[in-house]
C-alpha positions in Angstrom: 46.0 3.7 22.1 42.7 3.7 20.3 42.5 0.4 18.4 39.0 -0.7 17.7 39.8 -3.3 15.0 42.8 -5.6 15.5 44.8 -6.3 12.3 47.4 -9.1 12.6 50.7 -9.0 10.6 49.6 -12.0 8.7 46.3 -10.4 7.7 48.0 -7.2 6.6 50.7 -9.1 4.7 48.1 -10.8 2.6 46.1 -7.6 2.1 49.2 -5.8 0.8 49.3 -8.1 -2.1 46.6 -5.9 -3.6 49.1 -3.0 -3.8 52.5 -2.5 -5.4 54.2 -1.5 -2.2 56.5 -4.4 -1.5 56.4 -6.8 1.5 55.3 -6.0 5.1 58.2 -5.1 7.5 56.4 -3.7 10.5 52.9 -2.9 11.8 52.2 -0.6 14.7 49.1 0.9 16.1 48.9 4.7 16.2 47.6 6.2 19.5 46.1 9.4 18.0 42.8 7.8 16.7 39.6 8.5 18.6 37.0 7.6 15.9 39.0 5.4 13.6 41.7 2.7 13.9 45.1 3.8 12.5 48.2 1.8 11.9 51.7 2.7 10.8 52.7 0.3 8.1 56.3 -0.2 6.9 57.1 -2.2 3.8 60.2 -2.9 1.8 59.3 0.1 -0.3 58.3 2.7 2.2 56.1 3.8 5.1 52.4 4.4 5.1 49.4 5.0 7.3 46.5 2.6 7.2 43.1 3.8 8.4 40.2 1.5 9.2 36.9 3.3 9.5 34.7 2.3 12.4 31.7 4.5 11.7 31.9 5.8 8.2 30.8 3.4 5.4 32.7 2.9 2.1 29.9 4.9 0.3 30.6 7.9 2.6 34.4 8.0 2.0 34.7 9.4 -1.6 34.3 13.0 -0.4 37.2 12.7 2.0 39.5 10.6 -0.2 39.0 12.7 -3.3 39.5 15.8 -1.3 42.9 14.7 -0.1 43.9 13.8 -3.6 42.6 17.2 -4.8 44.5 19.2 -2.2 47.7 17.3 -2.7 47.4 18.0 -6.4 47.1 21.7 -5.6 50.3 21.8 -3.5 48.7 21.6 -0.1 50.9 19.6 2.3 48.7 16.6 3.0 48.8 12.8 2.6 47.6 11.7 -0.8 45.7 8.4 -0.9 47.3 5.4 -2.6 45.4 3.3 -5.1 45.5 -0.4 -5.2 46.2 -2.5 -8.3 42.6 -2.1 -9.3 43.0 1.7 -9.2 40.8 2.0 -6.1 41.7 4.4 -3.3 39.1 2.9 -1.0 39.6 -0.8 0.0 38.5 -3.1 2.8 40.2 -5.1 5.5 38.8 -7.1 8.5 35.3 -6.1 7.5 36.1 -2.3 7.6 36.5 0.2 4.8 40.2 1.3 4.5 42.4 4.0 3.0 46.1 3.8 2.7 48.1 7.1 2.5 51.8 7.9 2.3 53.7 8.7 5.5 54.6 12.4 5.8 57.8 13.7 7.3 57.5 15.6 10.5 56.1 15.3 14.0 53.3 17.0 16.0 54.5 19.8 18.4 53.2 20.1 21.9 54.0 23.8 22.3 54.2 25.5 18.9 56.2 28.7 18.4 54.7 31.8 16.8 56.7 31.1 13.7 55.2 27.6 13.4 51.7 29.1 14.0 52.3 31.6 11.2 53.2 28.8 8.8 50.1 26.9 9.9 47.8 29.8 9.3 49.2 30.4 5.9 48.8 26.7 4.9 45.2 26.6 6.3 44.3 29.6 4.2 45.9 28.1 1.1 43.9 24.9 1.8 40.7 27.0 1.9 41.5 28.6 -1.4 42.4 25.2 -3.0 39.1 23.9 -1.8 37.2 26.5 -3.9 37.6 24.3 -6.9 36.7 21.0 -5.2 33.3 19.8 -6.5 32.4 17.6 -3.6 30.0 18.8 -0.9 29.5 17.5 2.7 27.3 19.2 5.3 29.0 19.4 8.7 27.9 16.3 10.6 28.9 17.9 13.9 27.4 21.3 13.5 24.7 23.0 15.7 22.0 20.4 15.1 24.4 17.7 16.2 25.7 19.4 19.3 22.1 20.4 20.4 20.9 16.8 20.1 24.0 15.4 21.8 23.8 17.8 24.7 20.2 16.8 25.4 21.6 13.3 26.2 24.5 14.6 28.2 22.8 17.0 30.6 22.0 14.2 33.1 25.7 13.4 33.5 26.6 17.1 34.3 26.5 19.2 37.4 23.8 21.8 37.5 26.4 24.5 36.9 28.0 22.8 33.9 24.6 21.9 32.4 23.5 25.5 32.7 26.6 26.8 31.0 26.2 24.3 28.2 22.5 25.2 27.7 23.2 28.9 27.7 25.9 28.7 25.1 23.9 26.4 22.8 21.0 28.9 23.1 23.2 31.9 22.2 24.8 30.1 19.3 21.3 29.1 18.1 20.4 32.8 17.9 23.4 33.7 15.8 23.2 34.0 12.0 26.3 33.2 10.0 24.9 32.3 6.6 26.4 35.5 5.1 30.0 34.5 6.0 32.3 32.9 3.4 32.1 29.2 3.4 33.8 26.2 1.7 35.7 23.1 2.4 37.2 23.0 6.0 39.4 20.5 7.8 37.3 20.9 11.0 39.8 19.1 13.3 43.2 20.8 12.7 44.6 20.2 16.1 48.3 19.9 16.9 48.2 16.1 16.6 46.8 16.5 13.0 49.6 18.6 11.8 53.2 17.4 11.2 55.9 20.0 11.6 59.3 19.7 10.0 61.1 22.4 11.9 59.2 25.6 11.2 57.8 24.2 8.0 54.5 22.3 7.6 55.2 18.7 6.9 51.6 17.9 6.3 48.0 18.0 7.4 46.5 14.6 8.3 43.2 13.1 9.4 40.7 14.7 7.0 37.8 12.5 8.1 35.9 15.4 9.8 36.3 17.6 6.7 33.1 19.2 5.5 31.6 22.3 4.0 31.2 25.0 6.6 32.2 28.6 7.5 35.9 29.2 6.8 36.6 31.2 10.0 35.1 28.4 12.0 38.0 26.3 10.8 40.4 29.1 11.8 38.7 29.3 15.2 39.0 25.5 15.8 42.7 25.8 15.0 43.4 28.8 17.2 41.6 27.2 20.1 44.0 24.2 20.1 47.2 25.7 18.9 47.2 28.8 21.0 45.5 27.6 24.2 47.3 27.8 27.6 46.7 25.3 30.4 44.1 27.6 32.1 42.1 28.0 28.9 43.3 31.4 28.0 44.7 32.1 24.6 48.4 32.9 24.0 48.0 36.3 22.2 51.4 36.1 20.5 50.7 32.7 19.0 47.1 33.7 18.0 48.2 36.8 16.3 50.9 34.9 14.4 48.5 32.2 13.3 45.8 34.8 12.2 48.5 36.9 10.4 49.7 33.8 8.6 46.2 33.0 7.5 45.5 36.5 6.3 48.8 36.5 4.3 47.0 34.1 2.0 43.4 35.0 2.5 42.2 38.3 3.9 39.2 38.3 6.2 36.3 40.6 5.5 34.5 42.9 8.0 31.6 40.4 8.6 34.1 37.7 9.5 35.9 40.0 11.9 32.7 40.9 13.6 31.7 37.2 14.0 35.1 36.1 15.2 34.5 36.2 19.0 31.4 34.2 18.8 32.9 31.8 16.3 35.8 31.1 18.8 33.1 30.1 21.3 31.3 27.9 18.7 34.5 26.1 18.0 35.1 25.5 21.8 31.5 24.4 22.3 31.7 21.8 19.5 34.7 20.0 21.1 33.4 20.4 24.6 30.3 18.5 23.6 32.2 15.9 21.5 34.6 15.1 24.4 31.7 14.9 26.8 30.1 12.4 24.5 33.3 10.3 24.2 33.7 10.5 28.0 30.2 9.5 29.0 29.2 7.4 26.0 32.4 5.8 24.8 32.3 3.5 21.8 33.0 -0.2 22.5 36.7 -0.8 21.6 39.6 -3.0 22.4 41.6 0.0 23.7 40.2 3.5 23.9 41.7 6.8 24.7 39.4 9.6 25.9 40.4 13.3 26.1 39.5 15.6 28.9 36.3 17.6 28.2 37.3 20.2 30.7 40.0 21.5 28.4 37.4 23.0 26.0 35.0 24.0 28.8 37.8 26.2 30.2 38.6 27.6 26.7 34.9 28.4 26.2 34.7 30.1 29.6 37.8 32.2 28.8 36.2 33.3 25.5 33.0 34.2 27.3 34.8 36.3 29.8 37.0 37.9 27.2 34.3 39.1 24.9 35.8 40.9 21.9 38.8 39.1 20.6 39.0 40.8 17.3 42.4 42.3 18.2 44.1 38.9 17.3 43.1 39.6 13.8 
């Protein structure tokens, strides 16, 4: 479990007096967090998720918090932030900025079905369309500039073969030009553990704290890479086709997006290979930390490199 800031029941009970949510019943750490601390909070009136931000400052949070409120208002299945009695959606606890959201029904799935992938794709496209009217703007903090800088510090930890693979992919991505592709608000981290499924229906998207403005099909590629990957890094074609079909049922891709798709799948794999390498070799100081295997996305990237043209999934 990733818990970087410890909150005691007594501290939370006192903090909850700022809200109109009843008295504390139970407090449990949530294992999914890598960057932030997350707790499941049960009160006499309901269940909620409390996030304490370990790196983001309170001044950086309005983009994400207002985005979740905007998307929920437009019918997207996501957790809406809850305001305290001062009508503030951003609060503080234990010296950390905090956000409290409602608990959504559903559970993450380990091996999604094509039907679930289709539903996911459709909701992702609807989210992209709802984001068109969101006035906030946030450049991607983990885009090409970040992964290039991070990789320069990681090369000494890697074998010569892995370092060469990483350098070559970063070089090729650096030569690509994607400015002409449709862009907007993206989730940027829509992995299986950030989607709650209620049977074949989307219960909700969670953890919007990597959301930013970037290329829309990059978000689709990130999602395909996690939801459709097999243990050897190959992509399950049936799931990928269903996810992409679901997406295009709500937002059709243009010819330029289709052409860029194979390289975008590689960019999405590269980003998470680098971030997991960073967490593995340069972990943040924490009480309890959980690191994910960087090799998963190295294998996915290698499979995309070997495959070449993957446009048939579209």
